[in-house]
Structures are given as structure tokens and as C-alpha cells.
C-alpha positions in Angstrom: 10.0 5.5 -14.7 12.7 7.3 -12.9 11.9 9.5 -9.9 13.9 11.8 -7.7 13.9 10.8 -4.1 15.1 12.7 -0.9 15.8 10.3 1.9 15.4 11.2 5.6 17.0 8.6 7.9 16.4 7.9 11.5 12.9 9.1 11.3 10.2 8.4 14.0 7.9 6.9 11.3 8.3 5.4 7.8 6.4 7.1 5.0 6.5 8.1 1.3 5.4 11.7 0.6 4.9 13.0 -2.9 6.5 16.5 -3.3 6.8 18.8 -6.3 9.5 17.3 -8.4 9.9 14.0 -6.6 9.3 12.2 -3.4 10.4 12.3 0.2 11.0 9.0 1.9 11.4 8.8 5.6 12.9 5.6 7.1 13.7 4.6 10.6 17.0 2.8 9.5 20.4 4.5 10.0 22.5 5.1 6.9 24.9 2.3 7.7 25.7 -0.9 5.7 23.0 -0.1 3.1 20.1 -0.5 5.6 18.6 2.8 4.7 18.8 2.0 1.0 17.1 -1.3 1.6 14.3 0.4 3.6 13.8 3.0 0.8 13.4 0.1 -1.9 11.0 -1.7 0.4 8.8 1.4 1.1 8.8 2.5 -2.6 7.9 -1.0 -3.7 4.9 -1.1 -1.3 3.8 2.6 -2.2 3.8 1.7 -6.0 2.5 -1.7 -5.6 5.4 -3.5 -7.3 7.8 -6.2 -6.1 11.1 -5.1 -4.5 12.9 -6.4 -7.5 11.2 -3.8 -9.7 12.8 -0.9 -7.7 16.4 0.0 -8.0 18.6 2.9 -7.0 20.2 4.3 -10.2 22.2 7.2 -8.7 23.0 8.3 -5.1 23.8 5.2 -3.2 25.7 7.2 -0.5 23.9 10.5 -0.5 20.5 11.7 0.6 19.3 12.7 -2.9 18.7 9.6 -5.1 17.4 8.7 -8.5 15.3 5.6 -8.3 14.0 3.5 -11.2 10.6 1.7 -10.9 9.8 -0.9 -13.5 6.3 -2.1 -14.1 5.8 -5.4 -12.4 
């Protein structure tokens, strides 16, 4: 399945919140060297109970709004 994700970086806590039309993911990491994207993948994998390899960013590698694909484990 593909989901819309809004990423908030440099947050005080890490969480995944379901919103109308998608998800908001808060990560502590700064948006440098792909660290925020790695944190997003890790959090979404934990949230959906799938391995990290089943989560991939399809669109939006360098922007706040992303489309993420989650494949069944």
C-alpha cells in the first residue's frame, strides 16, 4: 500500500500519527545526509509491524511531504 506522509524533523519525540489523508511522522533526526529518511523508514516499519526492508520512500526524498510504499512482510 502507498501512504502520504508529512515529516517533521528535529522533533522532541518520535511518533507516527494517523491524520485524515495520511500520516504525520515526527523524528528527532535533522534532514541531513538522509538521516531523517532513515528514521522515517524505521518508525513506519515499527508502526506497521513489518521489516525495514518492506518500507520504501517512493517520492519526496528531499521534501517534507513523501509517498511511502509499505509491502506486506
